[in-house]
C-alpha positions, 0 to 999 in steps of 0.5 A, spaced: 525 317 188 529 318 194 533 324 191 526 327 189 523 327 196 530 330 198 529 336 193 522 337 195 524 337 203 529 342 201 525 347 197 520 347 203 526 351 207 525 357 202 518 359 205 521 358 212 527 362 210 523 368 207 518 368 214 524 368 218 527 374 214 521 378 214 520 377 222 527 379 223 527 385 219 520 387 222 523 386 229 529 390 228 525 396 225 521 396 231 526 395 236 529 402 239 535 406 237 537 409 231 543 406 227 544 413 224 545 416 231 550 411 233 554 412 226 554 419 227 554 420 234 551 426 238 547 431 236 552 437 236 557 434 232 554 433 225 549 437 221 542 435 220 543 435 212 549 430 213 544 425 217 539 426 212 544 424 207 546 418 210 539 416 212 538 416 204 544 412 202 542 406 206 534 407 204 532 409 211 528 414 209 524 410 205 517 406 208 518 400 212 515 396 206 519 399 201 525 397 205 523 390 206 522 389 198 529 392 197 532 387 202 528 381 199 530 383 192 537 383 194 537 377 198 534 373 192 540 376 188 545 374 193 546 381 195 545 381 203 546 388 204 552 393 206 554 394 213 552 400 216 558 400 221 564 396 218 563 399 211 563 393 207 558 388 204 555 383 209 557 377 205 564 379 206 564 380 213 560 373 214 565 369 210 571 372 214 568 370 221 564 364 219 570 359 218 572 360 225 565 359 228 564 352 224 571 350 226 569 351 234 562 348 232 566 342 229 570 342 235 565 342 240 561 337 236 567 332 236 568 332 243 560 331 244 560 325 240 567 322 243 564 323 250 557 322 250 556 315 245 561 311 250 558 314 256 551 312 253 553 305 251 556 303 258 551 306 262 545 302 258 549 296 258 551 297 266 544 299 269 544 301 276 551 300 277 556 305 280 559 307 273 551 308 271 550 313 277 556 317 276 555 318 269 548 320 269 550 325 275 555 328 270 550 328 265 545 332 269 551 337 271 553 338 264 546 340 262 545 344 268 552 348 267 551 354 263 557 354 257 560 361 259 560 359 266 564 353 265 568 357 260 570 362 265 572 356 270 576 352 265 580 359 264 581 360 271 584 353 273 587 351 266 589 357 264 591 362 270 593 357 275 596 351 271 598 355 265 596 349 260 592 352 255 591 359 252 585 363 254 584 367 248 584 367 240 585 362 235 592 362 234 598 364 238 601 370 237 607 371 232 605 364 228 604 365 221 599 361 217 597 361 210 589 362 209 586 356 205 579 355 208 579 359 214 579 353 218 586 354 222 587 346 224 585 344 217 589 350 214 595 348 218 595 340 216 594 343 208 600 347 209 604 342 213 605 348 218 606 344 225 607 350 230 600 353 227 597 346 228 599 345 235 597 352 237 591 352 233 589 345 237 591 348 244 586 354 243 581 350 240 580 345 246 577 350 252 572 353 247 570 346 244 569 343 251 565 349 254 561 349 248 560 341 247 559 339 254 551 341 254 550 337 248 554 331 250 550 331 256 544 331 253 546 326 247 548 321 253 542 321 257 538 320 250 542 314 248 542 311 255 534 312 255 533 309 248 538 303 249 535 301 256 528 301 253 531 297 247 535 292 251 528 289 254 525 287 247 524 280 245 529 280 240 535 282 245 533 276 249 533 272 243 540 274 241 542 273 248 539 266 248 543 264 241 549 265 245 552 272 242 556 276 246 554 282 250 559 286 246 555 284 239 548 284 242 549 291 245 553 294 238 549 290 233 542 290 235 541 295 241 545 301 239 543 301 231 536 302 234 537 306 239 541 311 234 534 313 231 532 318 236 539 320 238 540 322 231 534 327 232 538 330 238 545 330 235 542 334 229 539 339 233 545 340 237 549 341 230 544 347 229 545 349 236 552 349 236 553 354 230 547 358 232 548 358 240 556 359 241 555 367 242 557 367 249 563 362 248 566 366 243 565 372 247 568 369 253 574 366 249 575 372 244 574 367 239 573 371 232 567 368 230 560 370 227 557 370 234 561 376 236 560 379 230 552 379 231 553 381 238 556 388 235 551 388 230 546 388 235 549 393 239 550 398 233 543 397 230 547 394 224 540 392 221 543 388 214 549 384 218 544 382 223 539 380 218 544 376 214 547 373 220 540 370 223 538 367 216 545 364 216 543 361 223 536 359 220 539 356 214 543 351 218 538 349 223 534 347 216 539 343 213 541 340 220 533 337 220 534 335 213 540 331 214 536 328 220 530 326 216 535 323 211 539 319 216 532 316 218 531 313 212 538 309 212 537 307 220 530 305 219 528 303 212 520 303 214 521 311 215 519 315 209 521 322 207 
């Protein structure tokens, strides 16, 4: 029964994805700029027939509704189009760049959870203490700092001044690595390449911190707030009266119930980490999907922008579905 409801919720994403695809398609066509002009350059360097031929090749001479129909028909078949600028199928370009974005998002996500969960728990268990006040001030600063600004600050101090960590790219120059999954850290482990593992982890540290600080601050504040409310409930008082230790009361009774609202925030953070890492990738020269999208928007590469936005939208939709499923395990009273 649960599997059927999960499938029903997954099918709901189809009209959502369709609506997003149509909106992105229309907005790209309504925005100023002609991709043919960008591809061929200035007026004097090419003939009008060459422009017409290129426009016909990419169906840009067709009416908008015909272009939309061709795009949707291809998307249903798994054909996301052909990049105007890179002269390659969009699907291949995204497949090349997506592993880097996933690796950065995973690094930021792990950093976010490692930092936020202990801070949220300790702050709730030690309300109004010095640790609580310092933690919440730090969380407020974390939510206030733009990720790109934090990345620049980290580069100045840890890369330029102290020279502890690299500031650019995913792996050290001259370090060979056999590509298996496209995730350099995982590939280094799978191929038992220790030098590649060390340098890929070093390159991953600063972008992960820059991208993960905001999410860590948000999760810590939500977790603390939820646990503070729960610590005042009668069953928590009863658990103390039974002589259970503070650690057991916090971890077994308070934390599990506090995770219900926290999971929502964490699920949204997953989508945000995959879709909102464009500035961080630009700052650190991380060759992920975000930098590819920026180039595609600048070059009016319609198919690449449309496909990338659909990937981001699908990520958000799946993150929300996972959150809904986790709800049913954390709180059996909740139904899909």
